[in-house]
C-alpha positions, 0 to 999 in steps of 0.5 A: 718089429725087428727091423725097427730095433735093428736100426735103433740098436745099431745107432745106439751101439755106435753112440756108445762107442763114439768119442765126442769131438770138441771141434766138429770135423766129421766127414762122410765115410763109408759107414755113414754112406751105407747107413744113409742108403739103408735109412733111405730104403727103410723110410722110403721102401715101406708099404702100408706102414706108417700112421698116415700111409693110407691117407696119402695113398688115397690122396694120390688116386685122383692123379691117376683118374682125373686131369692134372688141374682137377687132381691138383685141386684136391691137394694142399701144397705146391711141392707135394702136388708136383711130387704127386704128378710125377709119382702118378706116372708110375703104377706104384706111385706111392713108393715114389713118394715115400722114397723121395721122403726117405731120401730127403730125410736120410740125407738131411739127418745125416748131414745134420748129425755129422755137424754135431760133436757126437753124430751117432748119438744125434742119430740115435735120438732122432730114430724113435720119433723123428724118423719112425713116427714123424718121417714114416707117419707124417710124410709132408711134414717129415719132408718139411722138417728135413729141409728145416734141418738143412736150414738150421745148419745154414743159420749156424753159419750166419747165413740167414738167406740160405736158412730162409730159402731152405725153410721156404722149400720145406713150406712147399711140402707143408705150409706150416713150416712158414712158422720157422721163417721168423727165426732167421730174423731173430737170430740175425746179428748184422743189419737187423732191421734190413734182415727183419724187413726182408724176412717179414716180406718173404713170410707175408708173400709165402703165407699169401701164396701157400696158406692164406686160401686154406686158413678157414679150413685149418681153423675149422679142422684144428682150432674150432674142432678142439682137435686133440692128440693122444700123447701130446703132453708126453711129447711136449715134456720130451722136447722141454727137457733138453730145452731146459738143459740148454737154457740153464747150461747154455754157456757150457755148450760153447755156442756163439753168434746166430747159432746161440741165439737160434738154439736159445729161441728154439729151446725156449719154444720147446719149453713153452709147448708144455703149458701150451698143451695144458692150456690150449684146447686144441692140443693137435695144433701145438703137437703138430707145430711142435714137430718143428722143434724136434731138432732141439732134442737131437742138437742138445743131446748130441752135446750134453755129454761133452758140455756137462760131464767132467770126465770120460766116465761121466760122459759115458753115463750121460750117453747111456742115460740119453739112449735108455730114455729113447729106448724106453720111449720107443718100446712104449710107443711100439707096444702100447701106442694108440696107433702102433698097429700102423707101424707093425708089422713093417712091410717092405715094397720089394717083398710084397706080392703083386702090389698095384694101385687097384688092390683095394682099400689102402687102410686095409693091411691084410694083403 
C-alpha cells in the first residue's frame, strides 16, 4: 500500500509548492521525465494487481494455445487484439500489455497536465481514480481514455480532425470511446455543417466496424441484466462537483472557442451522470461511460485556484482543499472499497519469483 501513498503524496506535495501560471507554457523538464518514467513503471510493471488483472490474464491465454484467427475471435477490439497477438510472442505477455497501457497513460497524462496552469495539481487529482482505479483496473478503457486526453488537447487548439483521429484510435482498444466523437462536432466553430456531416460519417463507419456486431451482447450484459456498480453514485458526485463549478463560474476560467464549448459540454454531461445513476436501472452503463468524463475533474480543478481565488492565500487554500478531498477519497477506497483487495498488496513484476503463464489461476494472488 505504501507505493500508492508515495506517488499520491509526491504529486500532492508538488501541487502545494507550485505556483499557477496565467499563461500556460510548461515544458517537460528532468523532474517530469523521471516522474513519467516512474509512473509508467508503476502502472505497467504491476503483477496480479488491479481490478480486472485476472480477466485480462485469462483473455490472453488463447493467444498462446490457439491459432491467431481463433484466438482473435475471443477478443473484442481490434487494437487490443493486435496488442495481444504481439504480447503472446513473450512468455510473460501480460507484462507487455500492462507496460503498453502504463506507457500510454503516463505519457498522455503528463502531456495533458503540462497543458494546465497547475500541472502537478492536475496530476494529483488524476492519481487516486484515473490512474490507480481506472488505469490499473480497466486496462482497455484506460488506454482509450489516454488517447482521448490527447484528443482533448487537440480540440483545445481548434483541431477537430486530430481530435476525431485520437478518439478513433482509443476506440480501437475500447469501442465505447466512440461516444466521445460527437463532441468534435459540438465544439466545432468553422464550417459546422461540413464538420458535423464528417463526424457523423466517421461515427457511423466506426460504429459498424467496431461495435455493431456486439450490440446484442452489450445490451444483454449491461442493460437487460440491470448491472450495477458499487460506489457509482459517489463517483458521479465526484465528477458533478467540478462540472457545476465550471458551469457556474466558466467566465472566470477564461476559455474561448472550441475549448470553451467542449468543456462546457463535458461539464454538463458530468453533472447529468448524477440523475442518470439515480434513474437508470443499470448504473454500470452510466459508471463505465462516465469514465470518459474523468478529464473534467483534472481540467477544472487544475484551474480552480487561479480562476476563483483573489489572493495567494486563497489559492493555496483551494489547492489544499482539493488535495484533501482526493486523499480522503483514496483512503476510503484503499481501506474500505469492495474490491480494494485486488490492489493490495501492490506487486511488481521484477520482484516476483519464477513468474510464468502456467503458474495457475490468475485470480489466485497467493503466489
